[in-house]
TORZA-514420 format. One record per residue (C-alpha): residue number from 1; residue in three letters; chain; x, y, z. Coordinates in nm, 3 decimals. Each point is the difference from the previous one (the first is absolute). Example, Ala and Ser with C-alpha at 12.3 -4.5 7.8 and 13.67 -1.06 7.14 Angstrom:
2
(node 1, 'ALA', 'A', (1.230, -0.450, 0.780))
(node 2, 'SER', 'A', (0.137, 0.344, -0.066))
//
This chain:
338
(node 1, 'MET', 'A', (8.603, 4.929, 11.162))
(node 2, 'ASN', 'A', (-0.298, 0.210, -0.084))
(node 3, 'SER', 'A', (0.039, 0.202, -0.289))
(node 4, 'PHE', 'A', (0.085, 0.384, 0.004))
(node 5, 'PRO', 'A', (-0.338, 0.239, 0.029))
(node 6, 'PHE', 'A', (0.092, 0.244, -0.264))
(node 7, 'ASN', 'A', (-0.016, 0.386, 0.082))
(node 8, 'LYS', 'A', (-0.099, 0.274, -0.267))
(node 9, 'VAL', 'A', (0.257, 0.270, -0.042))
(node 10, 'SER', 'A', (-0.113, 0.299, 0.191))
(node 11, 'LEU', 'A', (0.052, 0.276, -0.249))
(node 12, 'PHE', 'A', (-0.048, 0.345, 0.141))
(node 13, 'PHE', 'A', (0.016, 0.298, -0.251))
(node 14, 'ALA', 'A', (0.031, 0.413, 0.043))
(node 15, 'PRO', 'A', (-0.335, 0.155, -0.059))
(node 16, 'ARG', 'A', (0.094, 0.096, -0.373))
(node 17, 'MET', 'A', (0.073, -0.369, -0.055))
(node 18, 'LYS', 'A', (-0.337, -0.140, 0.080))
(node 19, 'ARG', 'A', (-0.102, -0.060, -0.356))
(node 20, 'LEU', 'A', (0.330, -0.167, -0.089))
(node 21, 'ALA', 'A', (-0.050, -0.212, 0.355))
(node 22, 'MET', 'A', (-0.336, -0.096, -0.145))
(node 23, 'GLN', 'A', (0.129, -0.135, -0.335))
(node 24, 'ILE', 'A', (0.227, -0.209, 0.172))
(node 25, 'LEU', 'A', (-0.242, -0.130, 0.231))
(node 26, 'SER', 'A', (-0.261, -0.062, -0.261))
(node 27, 'ALA', 'A', (0.243, -0.214, -0.209))
(node 28, 'CYS', 'A', (0.064, -0.261, 0.321))
(node 29, 'PRO', 'A', (-0.251, 0.057, 0.260))
(node 30, 'ASP', 'A', (0.120, -0.330, 0.140))
(node 31, 'LEU', 'A', (0.361, 0.125, 0.019))
(node 32, 'PHE', 'A', (-0.043, 0.363, 0.125))
(node 33, 'GLU', 'A', (-0.190, 0.166, 0.251))
(node 34, 'LEU', 'A', (0.022, 0.407, 0.052))
(node 35, 'GLY', 'A', (0.109, 0.135, 0.329))
(node 36, 'ARG', 'A', (-0.201, 0.239, 0.181))
(node 37, 'VAL', 'A', (0.142, 0.338, 0.123))
(node 38, 'ARG', 'A', (-0.170, 0.344, 0.147))
(node 39, 'TRP', 'A', (0.165, 0.265, -0.189))
(node 40, 'ASP', 'A', (-0.035, 0.302, 0.206))
(node 41, 'HIS', 'A', (0.219, 0.314, 0.075))
(node 42, 'PHE', 'A', (0.001, 0.217, 0.305))
(node 43, 'GLN', 'A', (-0.071, 0.388, -0.033))
(node 44, 'ASN', 'A', (0.367, 0.083, -0.030))
(node 45, 'GLU', 'A', (-0.028, -0.259, -0.320))
(node 46, 'PHE', 'A', (0.216, -0.246, 0.173))
(node 47, 'PRO', 'A', (-0.116, -0.366, -0.054))
(node 48, 'ASP', 'A', (-0.233, -0.182, 0.180))
(node 49, 'PHE', 'A', (-0.002, -0.311, -0.132))
(node 50, 'GLU', 'A', (-0.139, -0.366, 0.155))
(node 51, 'VAL', 'A', (0.046, -0.377, -0.131))
(node 52, 'LEU', 'A', (-0.348, -0.086, 0.097))
(node 53, 'ASP', 'A', (0.008, -0.360, -0.017))
(node 54, 'LEU', 'A', (0.339, -0.133, 0.133))
(node 55, 'SER', 'A', (-0.070, -0.372, -0.072))
(node 56, 'GLN', 'A', (0.044, 0.125, -0.343))
(node 57, 'VAL', 'A', (0.380, 0.029, 0.086))
(node 58, 'GLU', 'A', (0.118, -0.259, 0.263))
(node 59, 'HIS', 'A', (0.138, -0.283, -0.128))
(node 60, 'ARG', 'A', (-0.090, 0.091, -0.358))
(node 61, 'ASP', 'A', (0.160, 0.080, -0.320))
(node 62, 'VAL', 'A', (-0.038, 0.385, -0.014))
(node 63, 'ALA', 'A', (0.041, 0.228, -0.299))
(node 64, 'PHE', 'A', (-0.065, 0.376, -0.035))
(node 65, 'LEU', 'A', (-0.065, 0.156, -0.319))
(node 66, 'ALA', 'A', (0.148, 0.359, 0.032))
(node 67, 'SER', 'A', (-0.064, 0.333, -0.182))
(node 68, 'PHE', 'A', (0.303, 0.248, 0.014))
(node 69, 'GLU', 'A', (-0.135, 0.283, -0.134))
(node 70, 'THR', 'A', (0.108, 0.259, 0.224))
(node 71, 'PRO', 'A', (0.279, 0.020, 0.271))
(node 72, 'GLY', 'A', (-0.316, -0.025, 0.262))
(node 73, 'ASP', 'A', (-0.105, -0.317, -0.133))
(node 74, 'ILE', 'A', (0.354, -0.142, 0.041))
(node 75, 'PHE', 'A', (-0.037, 0.121, 0.361))
(node 76, 'GLU', 'A', (-0.360, -0.139, 0.064))
(node 77, 'GLN', 'A', (0.057, -0.330, -0.196))
(node 78, 'PHE', 'A', (0.349, -0.094, 0.144))
(node 79, 'GLY', 'A', (-0.120, 0.047, 0.378))
(node 80, 'LEU', 'A', (-0.323, -0.234, -0.102))
(node 81, 'MET', 'A', (0.240, -0.248, -0.128))
(node 82, 'ARG', 'A', (0.183, -0.004, 0.315))
(node 83, 'VAL', 'A', (-0.326, -0.053, 0.177))
(node 84, 'LEU', 'A', (-0.070, -0.300, -0.236))
(node 85, 'ILE', 'A', (0.324, -0.177, 0.078))
(node 86, 'ARG', 'A', (0.035, 0.074, 0.360))
(node 87, 'ASN', 'A', (-0.345, -0.162, 0.077))
(node 88, 'GLN', 'A', (0.149, -0.393, -0.085))
(node 89, 'ALA', 'A', (-0.023, 0.008, -0.394))
(node 90, 'LEU', 'A', (0.125, -0.322, -0.107))
(node 91, 'THR', 'A', (0.151, 0.156, -0.348))
(node 92, 'PHE', 'A', (-0.033, 0.338, -0.131))
(node 93, 'THR', 'A', (0.020, 0.147, -0.381))
(node 94, 'SER', 'A', (0.002, 0.330, -0.071))
(node 95, 'ILE', 'A', (-0.127, 0.114, -0.332))
(node 96, 'ILE', 'A', (0.136, 0.359, -0.092))
(node 97, 'PRO', 'A', (-0.146, 0.003, -0.365))
(node 98, 'CYS', 'A', (0.208, 0.313, -0.075))
(node 99, 'ASP', 'A', (0.306, 0.132, 0.195))
(node 100, 'GLN', 'A', (-0.044, 0.380, -0.131))
(node 101, 'ALA', 'A', (0.300, 0.118, 0.251))
(node 102, 'ALA', 'A', (0.244, -0.184, -0.229))
(node 103, 'THR', 'A', (-0.068, 0.275, -0.271))
(node 104, 'MET', 'A', (0.139, 0.272, 0.187))
(node 105, 'GLU', 'A', (0.304, -0.188, 0.097))
(node 106, 'ARG', 'A', (0.264, 0.221, -0.149))
(node 107, 'VAL', 'A', (0.253, 0.152, 0.224))
(node 108, 'PRO', 'A', (0.260, 0.220, -0.202))
(node 109, 'GLU', 'A', (0.365, -0.001, 0.126))
(node 110, 'ASP', 'A', (-0.013, 0.363, 0.039))
(node 111, 'HIS', 'A', (-0.311, 0.012, 0.192))
(node 112, 'PRO', 'A', (0.071, -0.259, 0.295))
(node 113, 'GLY', 'A', (-0.258, 0.152, 0.203))
(node 114, 'THR', 'A', (-0.269, -0.165, -0.215))
(node 115, 'MET', 'A', (-0.228, -0.265, 0.201))
(node 116, 'ALA', 'A', (0.001, -0.320, -0.178))
(node 117, 'THR', 'A', (-0.375, -0.095, 0.033))
(node 118, 'GLU', 'A', (0.027, -0.350, -0.138))
(node 119, 'LYS', 'A', (0.313, -0.061, 0.263))
(node 120, 'VAL', 'A', (-0.233, 0.096, 0.272))
(node 121, 'LEU', 'A', (-0.329, -0.156, -0.134))
(node 122, 'LEU', 'A', (0.206, -0.341, -0.019))
(node 123, 'GLN', 'A', (0.158, 0.005, 0.349))
(node 124, 'MET', 'A', (-0.332, 0.110, 0.156))
(node 125, 'LEU', 'A', (-0.152, -0.348, -0.187))
(node 126, 'SER', 'A', (0.294, -0.180, 0.094))
(node 127, 'GLY', 'A', (-0.063, 0.081, 0.354))
(node 128, 'LEU', 'A', (-0.349, -0.223, 0.015))
(node 129, 'PRO', 'A', (0.001, -0.242, 0.275))
(node 130, 'GLN', 'A', (0.035, -0.369, -0.085))
(node 131, 'PRO', 'A', (-0.301, -0.252, -0.023))
(node 132, 'GLN', 'A', (-0.016, -0.315, 0.155))
(node 133, 'ILE', 'A', (0.161, -0.174, -0.275))
(node 134, 'GLY', 'A', (0.262, 0.131, -0.260))
(node 135, 'LEU', 'A', (0.011, 0.337, -0.070))
(node 136, 'PRO', 'A', (-0.215, 0.280, -0.113))
(node 137, 'ARG', 'A', (-0.058, 0.035, -0.370))
(node 138, 'VAL', 'A', (0.015, 0.348, -0.210))
(node 139, 'VAL', 'A', (-0.126, -0.067, -0.321))
(node 140, 'VAL', 'A', (0.029, 0.305, -0.249))
(node 141, 'TYR', 'A', (-0.109, -0.009, -0.376))
(node 142, 'ASP', 'A', (0.247, 0.162, -0.243))
(node 143, 'ILE', 'A', (0.214, 0.217, 0.256))
(node 144, 'HIS', 'A', (0.162, 0.304, -0.186))
(node 145, 'GLN', 'A', (0.346, -0.118, 0.108))
(node 146, 'LEU', 'A', (0.109, -0.359, 0.021))
(node 147, 'VAL', 'A', (0.287, 0.143, 0.255))
(node 148, 'SER', 'A', (-0.286, 0.040, 0.229))
(node 149, 'ARG', 'A', (0.010, -0.373, 0.070))
(node 150, 'LEU', 'A', (0.350, 0.030, 0.164))
(node 151, 'ILE', 'A', (-0.108, 0.318, 0.231))
(node 152, 'PHE', 'A', (-0.254, -0.253, 0.205))
(node 153, 'GLY', 'A', (0.136, -0.143, 0.326))
(node 154, 'ASP', 'A', (0.060, -0.357, 0.099))
(node 155, 'GLY', 'A', (-0.358, 0.037, 0.206))
(node 156, 'VAL', 'A', (-0.216, -0.043, -0.320))
(node 157, 'LEU', 'A', (-0.033, -0.206, -0.306))
(node 158, 'PRO', 'A', (-0.002, 0.251, -0.290))
(node 159, 'VAL', 'A', (-0.217, -0.172, -0.357))
(node 160, 'LEU', 'A', (0.009, 0.229, -0.249))
(node 161, 'ARG', 'A', (-0.201, -0.109, -0.312))
(node 162, 'THR', 'A', (-0.164, 0.119, -0.328))
(node 163, 'ALA', 'A', (-0.324, 0.044, -0.119))
(node 164, 'THR', 'A', (0.106, 0.023, -0.401))
(node 165, 'HIS', 'A', (-0.111, -0.378, -0.053))
(node 166, 'LEU', 'A', (-0.352, 0.193, -0.008))
(node 167, 'LEU', 'A', (0.135, 0.192, -0.287))
(node 168, 'LYS', 'A', (0.091, -0.325, -0.196))
(node 169, 'PRO', 'A', (-0.346, -0.077, -0.160))
(node 170, 'GLU', 'A', (-0.048, 0.319, -0.132))
(node 171, 'LEU', 'A', (0.324, -0.002, -0.204))
(node 172, 'CYS', 'A', (-0.129, -0.207, -0.298))
(node 173, 'LEU', 'A', (-0.229, 0.287, -0.053))
(node 174, 'ILE', 'A', (0.284, 0.232, -0.117))
(node 175, 'PRO', 'A', (0.140, -0.105, -0.320))
(node 176, 'ASN', 'A', (0.383, 0.078, -0.068))
(node 177, 'MET', 'A', (0.072, 0.093, 0.324))
(node 178, 'ALA', 'A', (0.314, 0.119, 0.205))
(node 179, 'VAL', 'A', (0.011, 0.048, 0.366))
(node 180, 'VAL', 'A', (0.130, 0.367, 0.101))
(node 181, 'PHE', 'A', (0.146, 0.079, 0.334))
(node 182, 'PRO', 'A', (0.009, 0.365, 0.084))
(node 183, 'ASP', 'A', (0.314, -0.027, 0.172))
(node 184, 'GLY', 'A', (0.290, -0.247, 0.165))
(node 185, 'GLY', 'A', (-0.177, -0.052, 0.307))
(node 186, 'ALA', 'A', (-0.302, -0.157, -0.198))
(node 187, 'GLU', 'A', (0.230, -0.196, -0.223))
(node 188, 'LYS', 'A', (0.163, -0.151, 0.325))
(node 189, 'ARG', 'A', (-0.353, -0.080, 0.118))
(node 190, 'PHE', 'A', (-0.196, -0.127, -0.278))
(node 191, 'GLY', 'A', (0.253, -0.123, -0.259))
(node 192, 'CYS', 'A', (-0.007, -0.344, 0.118))
(node 193, 'HIS', 'A', (-0.366, -0.024, -0.048))
(node 194, 'PHE', 'A', (-0.018, 0.076, -0.337))
(node 195, 'ARG', 'A', (0.241, -0.204, -0.172))
(node 196, 'GLY', 'A', (-0.033, -0.107, -0.353))
(node 197, 'PHE', 'A', (-0.166, 0.376, -0.086))
(node 198, 'ASP', 'A', (0.231, 0.254, -0.176))
(node 199, 'GLN', 'A', (0.075, 0.271, 0.266))
(node 200, 'VAL', 'A', (0.080, 0.351, 0.025))
(node 201, 'LEU', 'A', (0.154, 0.158, 0.264))
(node 202, 'CYS', 'A', (-0.054, 0.363, 0.075))
(node 203, 'HIS', 'A', (0.166, 0.240, 0.218))
(node 204, 'LYS', 'A', (-0.182, 0.313, 0.229))
(node 205, 'HIS', 'A', (0.153, 0.312, 0.056))
(node 206, 'ARG', 'A', (-0.140, 0.200, 0.278))
(node 207, 'SER', 'A', (-0.047, 0.386, 0.036))
(node 208, 'GLY', 'A', (-0.208, 0.084, 0.309))
(node 209, 'GLU', 'A', (-0.309, -0.128, -0.094))
(node 210, 'GLU', 'A', (0.092, -0.049, -0.362))
(node 211, 'ARG', 'A', (0.053, -0.324, -0.178))
(node 212, 'ARG', 'A', (0.188, -0.046, -0.330))
(node 213, 'VAL', 'A', (0.029, -0.376, -0.154))
(node 214, 'THR', 'A', (0.259, -0.080, -0.231))
(node 215, 'ILE', 'A', (0.056, -0.363, -0.160))
(node 216, 'VAL', 'A', (0.332, -0.130, 0.075))
(node 217, 'GLU', 'A', (-0.049, -0.368, -0.143))
(node 218, 'GLY', 'A', (-0.201, -0.137, -0.255))
(node 219, 'SER', 'A', (-0.223, 0.105, -0.245))
(node 220, 'ILE', 'A', (-0.383, 0.062, -0.003))
(node 221, 'ARG', 'A', (-0.050, 0.114, -0.379))
(node 222, 'GLY', 'A', (-0.298, -0.181, -0.143))
(node 223, 'LYS', 'A', (-0.087, -0.173, 0.300))
(node 224, 'ASN', 'A', (-0.312, 0.008, 0.284))
(node 225, 'ALA', 'A', (0.172, 0.077, 0.339))
(node 226, 'LEU', 'A', (-0.060, -0.114, 0.325))
(node 227, 'ILE', 'A', (0.134, 0.194, 0.303))
(node 228, 'VAL', 'A', (0.046, -0.216, 0.301))
(node 229, 'ASP', 'A', (0.063, 0.202, 0.370))
(node 230, 'ASP', 'A', (-0.065, -0.049, 0.350))
(node 231, 'ILE', 'A', (-0.203, 0.311, 0.098))
(node 232, 'LEU', 'A', (-0.204, 0.268, -0.167))
(node 233, 'LEU', 'A', (-0.007, 0.325, 0.196))
(node 234, 'SER', 'A', (0.008, 0.318, -0.183))
(node 235, 'CYS', 'A', (0.021, -0.144, -0.347))
(node 236, 'ALA', 'A', (0.299, 0.217, -0.083))
(node 237, 'THR', 'A', (0.190, -0.257, -0.072))
(node 238, 'ALA', 'A', (-0.204, -0.228, -0.190))
(node 239, 'ILE', 'A', (-0.151, 0.296, -0.217))
(node 240, 'SER', 'A', (0.379, 0.101, -0.107))
(node 241, 'CYS', 'A', (0.048, -0.360, -0.066))
(node 242, 'ILE', 'A', (-0.314, -0.006, -0.244))
(node 243, 'GLU', 'A', (0.093, 0.307, -0.161))
(node 244, 'THR', 'A', (0.360, -0.124, -0.079))
(node 245, 'LEU', 'A', (-0.132, -0.336, -0.118))
(node 246, 'MET', 'A', (-0.233, 0.134, -0.240))
(node 247, 'ASP', 'A', (0.247, 0.265, -0.144))
(node 248, 'GLU', 'A', (0.243, -0.321, -0.034))
(node 249, 'GLY', 'A', (-0.236, -0.142, -0.242))
(node 250, 'ALA', 'A', (-0.236, -0.211, 0.225))
(node 251, 'GLU', 'A', (-0.307, -0.138, -0.115))
(node 252, 'GLY', 'A', (-0.195, 0.057, 0.344))
(node 253, 'VAL', 'A', (0.050, -0.049, 0.341))
(node 254, 'TRP', 'A', (-0.131, -0.215, 0.265))
(node 255, 'LEU', 'A', (0.103, 0.106, 0.380))
(node 256, 'TYR', 'A', (0.047, -0.283, 0.288))
(node 257, 'GLY', 'A', (0.048, 0.153, 0.354))
(node 258, 'THR', 'A', (-0.055, -0.242, 0.294))
(node 259, 'HIS', 'A', (-0.112, 0.268, 0.247))
(node 260, 'GLY', 'A', (-0.217, 0.263, -0.129))
(node 261, 'ARG', 'A', (0.021, 0.238, 0.244))
(node 262, 'PHE', 'A', (-0.078, 0.323, -0.191))
(node 263, 'PRO', 'A', (0.032, 0.253, 0.296))
(node 264, 'GLN', 'A', (-0.262, 0.322, -0.060))
(node 265, 'SER', 'A', (-0.144, -0.187, -0.266))
(node 266, 'SER', 'A', (0.284, 0.010, -0.227))
(node 267, 'TRP', 'A', (-0.131, -0.274, -0.241))
(node 268, 'LYS', 'A', (-0.190, 0.290, -0.175))
(node 269, 'LYS', 'A', (0.285, 0.071, -0.144))
(node 270, 'LEU', 'A', (0.027, -0.281, -0.218))
(node 271, 'LEU', 'A', (-0.325, 0.050, -0.163))
(node 272, 'SER', 'A', (0.107, 0.205, -0.248))
(node 273, 'VAL', 'A', (0.344, -0.162, -0.108))
(node 274, 'ASN', 'A', (0.061, -0.075, -0.349))
(node 275, 'GLY', 'A', (0.074, -0.367, -0.096))
(node 276, 'LEU', 'A', (-0.118, -0.122, 0.362))
(node 277, 'ARG', 'A', (-0.209, -0.326, -0.067))
(node 278, 'LYS', 'A', (-0.055, -0.126, 0.348))
(node 279, 'VAL', 'A', (0.083, 0.046, 0.370))
(node 280, 'TRP', 'A', (0.029, -0.354, 0.201))
(node 281, 'ILE', 'A', (0.053, 0.006, 0.381))
(node 282, 'THR', 'A', (-0.105, -0.187, 0.330))
(node 283, 'ASP', 'A', (-0.235, 0.083, 0.276))
(node 284, 'SER', 'A', (0.299, 0.026, 0.238))
(node 285, 'PHE', 'A', (-0.166, 0.321, 0.065))
(node 286, 'PRO', 'A', (-0.382, -0.124, -0.044))
(node 287, 'GLU', 'A', (-0.159, 0.365, 0.078))
(node 288, 'MET', 'A', (0.216, 0.123, -0.279))
(node 289, 'ALA', 'A', (-0.032, -0.287, -0.242))
(node 290, 'ASN', 'A', (-0.377, 0.026, 0.017))
(node 291, 'GLU', 'A', (0.015, 0.394, -0.050))
(node 292, 'VAL', 'A', (0.209, -0.018, -0.331))
(node 293, 'VAL', 'A', (-0.227, -0.331, -0.175))
(node 294, 'THR', 'A', (-0.305, 0.170, 0.116))
(node 295, 'ALA', 'A', (0.092, 0.309, -0.182))
(node 296, 'ASN', 'A', (0.148, -0.165, -0.316))
(node 297, 'PRO', 'A', (-0.043, -0.336, -0.046))
(node 298, 'ASN', 'A', (0.119, -0.015, -0.381))
(node 299, 'LEU', 'A', (0.352, 0.141, 0.141))
(node 300, 'PHE', 'A', (0.048, -0.167, 0.331))
(node 301, 'GLN', 'A', (-0.023, -0.369, 0.092))
(node 302, 'VAL', 'A', (0.083, -0.114, 0.315))
(node 303, 'PHE', 'A', (0.129, -0.343, 0.101))
(node 304, 'SER', 'A', (-0.090, -0.123, 0.397))
(node 305, 'ILE', 'A', (0.271, -0.138, 0.185))
(node 306, 'ALA', 'A', (-0.220, -0.179, 0.221))
(node 307, 'GLU', 'A', (0.069, -0.346, -0.139))
(node 308, 'THR', 'A', (0.365, 0.063, 0.021))
(node 309, 'ILE', 'A', (-0.030, 0.119, 0.377))
(node 310, 'ARG', 'A', (-0.182, -0.328, 0.083))
(node 311, 'ILE', 'A', (0.250, -0.264, -0.182))
(node 312, 'GLU', 'A', (0.289, 0.225, 0.227))
(node 313, 'LEU', 'A', (-0.207, -0.065, 0.339))
(node 314, 'LEU', 'A', (-0.005, -0.337, -0.089))
(node 315, 'ARG', 'A', (0.286, -0.058, -0.136))
(node 316, 'GLY', 'A', (0.157, 0.164, 0.348))
(node 317, 'ARG', 'A', (-0.155, -0.287, 0.201))
(node 318, 'LYS', 'A', (0.140, -0.280, -0.207))
(node 319, 'ASP', 'A', (0.351, 0.152, 0.025))
(node 320, 'ILE', 'A', (0.002, 0.023, 0.360))
(node 321, 'PHE', 'A', (-0.099, -0.319, 0.097))
(node 322, 'SER', 'A', (-0.138, -0.361, -0.119))
(node 323, 'PRO', 'A', (-0.357, -0.100, 0.141))
(node 324, 'ILE', 'A', (0.180, -0.268, 0.245))
(node 325, 'ASN', 'A', (0.224, 0.301, 0.138))
(node 326, 'ARG', 'A', (-0.277, 0.206, 0.068))
(node 327, 'TYR', 'A', (-0.194, -0.251, 0.181))
(node 328, 'LEU', 'A', (0.263, -0.049, 0.208))
(node 329, 'VAL', 'A', (0.119, 0.374, 0.093))
(node 330, 'GLN', 'A', (-0.353, 0.030, 0.018))
(node 331, 'SER', 'A', (-0.058, -0.261, 0.243))
(node 332, 'GLU', 'A', (0.268, 0.109, 0.234))
(node 333, 'ILE', 'A', (-0.165, 0.353, -0.001))
(node 334, 'PHE', 'A', (-0.325, -0.121, 0.106))
(node 335, 'GLN', 'A', (0.083, -0.294, 0.205))
(node 336, 'GLY', 'A', (0.303, 0.171, 0.196))
(node 337, 'GLY', 'A', (0.243, -0.229, -0.202))
(node 338, 'ASN', 'A', (0.382, 0.005, 0.099))
//
């Protein structure tokens, strides 16, 4: 039997993700190739996209690196993902570094008419067509609510990952450290990743755009604090948490947020916060990551998720089938087997 010819993973990407896609490719050019798409719009601003080389899709392992920064991005990129799968993708993986819709999933009982944005988005993704083998995989990093995995339908395989392992090598630089969770949700998501460290749990009080954080469990007095959260938006919670920790006797504060979204350049609010020593984020929003580290490289440091994504895409191939099963399946596809 002839050995099976190895096909590279065809990695398509949203325009904002080009830099991240290039990093994935440059580390393993023998394992990946970048998909080619014409990203245009009609005069009415609706998408006019085209996959330029369908040989990169047909009977191939296909991945799409998404950037859901706006509702318009979701509509456009969801449509392109459907095009990729329906053009005979062998397997399909969607990498969504940050699911922002999950941060708006608050539907109070006295406002039943509120749209549950996270549910709508995950139901859309659950409607992706099926590739030739297996289910479409939807990979999300440090999702805001773990319960979101239960909202996905049976038509996709949700894969929830964390990027907190990128932070671990830096922890030895913080003496006498305690890990601080700004609210119960952060503790549920990240507490298991920081076992062996002193932990401090806070409670977040909301009043409109205002945030007030209080310590409800643990002590920070005389210690250095590492705040761990999933996303940094207005920075109101982070700033309130830092102020509380310093008032309670913290020696200094380090801040980690997997996703540095910083709408309206809200990162500038962090520049004058007393006691803040360092801000760590990933490049899940590549343009913003470049903006903050260029503006203040002493305060901001960016961890790249390129290697994490590369490993995830190759793990997806291994999980779905063995090399011999893959050979047999594609033999049937190409030779018209039963």
